[in-house]
C-alpha positions in Angstrom: 16.5 -3.1 3.2 12.8 -3.0 4.2 10.1 -2.7 6.5 6.8 -4.5 6.9 5.7 -7.9 5.8 5.5 -7.0 2.1 9.7 -6.6 2.4 9.3 -9.5 4.1 8.3 -12.4 1.2 11.3 -10.9 -0.7 13.6 -11.4 2.1 12.7 -15.4 2.1 13.0 -15.8 -1.6 16.5 -14.5 -1.6 17.4 -17.3 1.1 15.3 -19.9 -0.3 17.5 -19.3 -2.9 20.5 -19.6 -1.1 22.0 -16.4 -1.9 24.2 -15.0 1.1 22.3 -11.9 3.2 24.9 -10.7 4.8 22.7 -8.0 6.8 18.9 -6.7 7.0 18.6 -2.7 7.6 15.6 -1.6 8.8 13.5 0.6 11.0 14.1 0.9 14.6 11.7 -0.3 17.2 8.7 2.2 18.2 6.4 2.2 21.3 3.0 1.2 20.3 -0.2 0.5 21.7 -1.3 1.9 25.4 1.4 0.2 27.5 4.0 1.6 24.4 6.0 -2.0 24.2 8.6 -1.5 21.6 7.4 -2.9 18.0 9.4 -4.7 16.0 9.1 -4.5 12.3 7.8 -7.7 10.5 11.2 -8.0 8.6 13.5 -7.5 11.6 11.4 -10.0 13.2 11.7 -12.4 10.2 15.9 -11.8 10.2 16.4 -12.5 13.7 14.5 -16.2 13.7 16.8 -16.6 10.5 19.8 -15.4 12.1 20.5 -12.5 10.3 22.7 -9.7 11.2 20.5 -6.6 11.5 21.3 -2.5 11.8 18.9 -0.2 13.1 19.6 3.2 11.9 17.9 6.2 12.9 19.4 8.6 10.4 20.9 6.8 7.0 23.6 9.1 7.4 25.0 8.5 10.4 28.9 7.4 10.1 28.4 4.8 12.2 25.9 3.4 10.5 27.6 4.3 7.3 31.1 2.7 8.1 28.9 -0.6 9.4 27.0 -0.9 5.6 30.9 -0.4 3.9 32.3 -3.4 6.5 29.5 -5.6 5.2 31.7 -5.7 1.6 27.6 -6.4 -0.1 27.8 -6.6 -3.9 24.7 -5.8 -4.0 21.5 -4.1 -1.7 17.9 -5.0 -2.4 15.5 -2.4 -1.0 11.5 -3.2 -0.7 9.3 -1.0 0.9 12.2 1.0 2.8 12.9 4.8 3.2 14.3 7.0 0.7 18.6 6.3 1.0 20.9 9.0 0.3 23.7 8.6 -2.0 26.1 7.2 0.3 24.0 4.6 0.6 23.1 3.5 -2.8 25.6 4.2 -4.6 28.3 1.6 -2.1 28.1 -1.4 -3.6 29.6 -2.4 -6.9 26.3 -4.2 -8.4 24.9 -0.8 -7.2 20.8 -0.7 -5.2 18.0 -1.9 -6.4 14.4 -1.3 -5.6 11.4 -3.5 -6.1 8.5 -1.4 -6.5 4.7 -1.8 -6.7 3.8 -0.4 -10.1 5.0 0.0 -13.7 7.0 2.6 -13.9 7.4 5.9 -14.6 3.0 5.9 -13.7 3.2 5.5 -9.7 6.3 6.6 -8.3 5.7 7.5 -4.7 4.4 5.8 -1.2 1.7 4.5 -2.1 1.8 3.4 -5.3 -0.9 0.1 -4.6 -3.4 2.0 -3.7 -3.8 4.8 -6.7 -4.6 2.5 -8.9 -7.5 1.2 -7.7 -8.6 4.8 -6.3 -8.6 5.6 -9.3 -10.4 2.7 -11.3 -7.3 1.3 -13.4 -8.1 -1.9 -14.8 -3.7 -3.1 -14.5 -1.0 -2.3 -12.5 2.5 -4.0 -12.2 6.0 -4.3 -10.3 9.2 -3.0 -11.2 12.3 -3.2 -10.3 14.9 -0.6 -11.0 18.3 0.5 -9.9 18.2 3.5 -7.6 19.4 7.1 -8.5 18.8 10.6 -6.4 15.3 11.3 -7.5 12.8 8.8 -6.0 11.4 5.7 -8.5 13.3 7.2 -11.4 16.0 5.2 -11.8 16.7 3.0 -14.6 14.5 -0.2 -14.9 15.8 -3.6 -15.0 12.2 -5.8 -15.1 8.6 -4.9 -15.1 5.5 -7.5 -14.6 1.8 -6.5 -15.6 -1.2 -7.2 -13.3 -4.4 -7.5 -13.5 -7.3 -5.5 -10.7 -10.4 -6.9 -11.3 -13.4 -5.0 -10.3 -13.7 -6.1 -6.9 -10.6 -6.6 -5.9 -9.0 -4.3 -2.9 -5.7 -2.7 -2.0 -5.7 -6.2 0.4 -5.7 -8.2 -2.5 -3.5 -6.6 -4.9 -0.8 -6.2 -1.9 -0.7 -10.0 -1.4 -0.6 -11.3 -5.3 1.9 -7.9 -5.6 4.0 -9.4 -2.9 4.3 -12.8 -4.2 4.8 -11.4 -7.4 7.7 -9.2 -6.4 9.5 -11.5 -4.3 10.4 -14.1 -8.0 10.6 -10.6 -10.1 13.8 -9.7 -7.4 14.6 -13.2 -8.2 14.6 -12.8 -11.8 16.5 -9.6 -11.5 19.5 -10.4 -9.3 19.8 -13.6 -11.6 20.4 -11.9 -14.2 22.8 -8.7 -12.4 25.1 -11.8 -11.4 25.3 -13.0 -14.8 25.8 -9.6 -16.3 22.4 -10.1 -18.4 20.1 -7.2 -17.3 19.4 -4.0 -19.8 18.3 -1.5 -17.5 16.0 0.8 -19.3 15.9 4.7 -18.9 12.5 6.3 -17.9 12.6 9.5 -20.1 12.6 6.6 -23.1 9.1 5.3 -22.3 5.4 7.7 -22.5 4.2 9.1 -19.5 1.1 9.5 -18.4 0.7 13.2 -16.2 -3.0 11.4 -14.4 -0.9 8.5 -12.9 2.5 9.8 -12.5 2.5 10.3 -8.4 1.2 8.2 -6.3 1.7 10.5 -2.8 1.3 9.4 0.6 -2.4 8.9 2.1 -3.7 10.7 5.1 -6.5 10.5 6.8 -8.4 13.0 5.3 -7.9 12.0 1.5 -9.2 8.6 2.9 -12.9 10.6 3.8 -15.6 9.7 1.6 -17.5 12.6 -0.3 -21.0 11.8 -1.0 -21.6 14.4 -4.0 -19.4 12.3 -6.5 -20.3 9.3 -8.5 -21.3 5.8 -7.1 -17.9 4.1 -9.3 -15.5 6.9 -7.9 -17.1 6.0 -4.0 -16.7 2.3 -4.7 -13.1 2.6 -6.0 -11.7 4.5 -3.4 -13.1 2.4 -0.6 -11.6 -0.4 -2.7 -8.3 1.2 -2.7 -8.0 2.1 1.1 -9.4 -1.6 2.1 -8.6 -3.2 4.6 -6.1 -0.3 5.6 -6.7 2.6 6.0 -9.6 2.5 5.0 -12.4 5.2 3.7 -14.8 6.4 6.2 -17.3 9.1 6.6 -19.1 10.3 9.3 -22.9 10.0 11.0 -25.1 13.1 11.9 -28.6 13.0 13.8 -28.9 16.0 15.9 -25.7 16.5 18.1 -24.6 13.3 17.5 -21.8 12.5 15.2 -20.7 8.9 14.6 -17.1 7.7 12.4 -18.0 4.6 10.5 -15.1 2.9 8.3 -16.3 1.2 5.3 -14.7 -1.7 3.7 -16.5 -3.6 1.4 -19.4 -1.8 -1.1 -21.8 -2.1 -4.0 -22.6 0.7 -6.3 -26.6 0.6 -7.3 -26.9 3.2 -10.2 -30.5 5.4 -9.8 -31.7 8.0 -11.7 -33.8 9.5 -8.5 -32.5 12.4 -7.3 -31.7 12.1 -3.5 -29.2 14.3 -1.2 -26.0 13.3 -1.3 -25.5 11.4 2.2 -29.3 10.3 2.4 -29.2 7.2 4.0 -32.1 4.0 3.0 -32.2 1.2 4.7 -34.9 -1.9 5.7 -33.3 -2.1 9.5 -32.2 -5.6 8.3 -30.1 -6.3 5.4 -29.2 -3.0 3.7 -28.0 -0.1 4.2 -27.2 2.1 1.6 -26.3 5.9 1.1 -27.2 8.3 -1.7 -24.4 9.4 -4.3 -24.2 11.7 -7.4 -25.8 9.2 -9.2 -27.5 6.3 -7.1 -26.4 4.6 -4.0 -23.7 2.7 -2.5 -24.7 -0.4 -0.7 -22.9 -1.4 2.2 -21.6 -4.3 3.0 -18.8 -4.3 5.8 -18.0 -1.5 7.7 -16.7 -0.6 11.6 -18.2 1.1 14.1 -15.7 4.1 15.7 -15.3 1.7 18.8 -16.9 -1.2 17.5 -15.4 -3.9 15.6 -15.9 -4.4 12.2 -18.8 -6.0 10.8 -21.6 -7.4 7.9 -24.1 -4.9 7.6 -26.9 -7.4 8.9 -24.8 -7.6 12.2 -24.6 -4.3 12.4 -28.4 -2.9 11.7 -29.4 -5.1 14.6 -27.2 -3.2 16.9 -28.6 0.4 15.2 -31.8 1.0 15.3 -33.0 4.0 13.3 -30.1 4.1 11.1 -32.1 6.5 8.3 -32.5 9.1 10.6 -28.9 9.7 10.2 -26.9 11.5 7.4 -23.5 10.9 6.2 -21.4 13.6 5.1 
């Protein structure tokens, strides 16, 4: 059971290992783009390429879906980047339902476990396989693996590493379950950091940069949202207001006091925005309606950039 590319790597690993994948459950096709063409999930596309049965329920409690699921007689259900399951679904197979989660549970329970460790400036995160139960991301832990976060790592970097390591951890978990060699651990027995407990879904306003914050806080926000959904700001000049996404930056400490949001540039190589304790040097960005570009290319087509203010 899964939807995005992240889940495909685990499905590929199951097939490579020779497991009998009796069906794949994913989201219904959705209209997208100007032509409203039906868009298939990455998991569905991969499943069809490998002649796997695909189920796409609108509602997971739907009687027809539950009956179809039960008829498969699966020993185990595997969930990677999917929806919250009702008990009638997760409690169905004899070996239960396991989930691959992108954090070291109980840290970062929720929809965005890859983003928040970087946004919070953590230097380490991890992956967890666990048995599902009713409360989200609270089931008994099966296996975990730690992952280092480098000072320049983006959520895109972490996503790609976690996708591959997660597939390996999932296979390790399934092999242990098959051999009755797994020893589940209750999350209640583990130390819970209240500042690292939740990883809520990220909305557009969460991505807006507050230039009154420290340089490290802003840089971490940019890293934790790059390449998607991307940190953003508004550039103001008189009646003009332009949206700007920022994908790559560096922090330049400076004891001089500039109003947060002030822009300094040589119109050739650097474009930096003042924050609480220095400047954020922008390296890669995207102006609304334009392509993503390096800063030198941006400045060639954006004259008088220092006349603007970031807000």
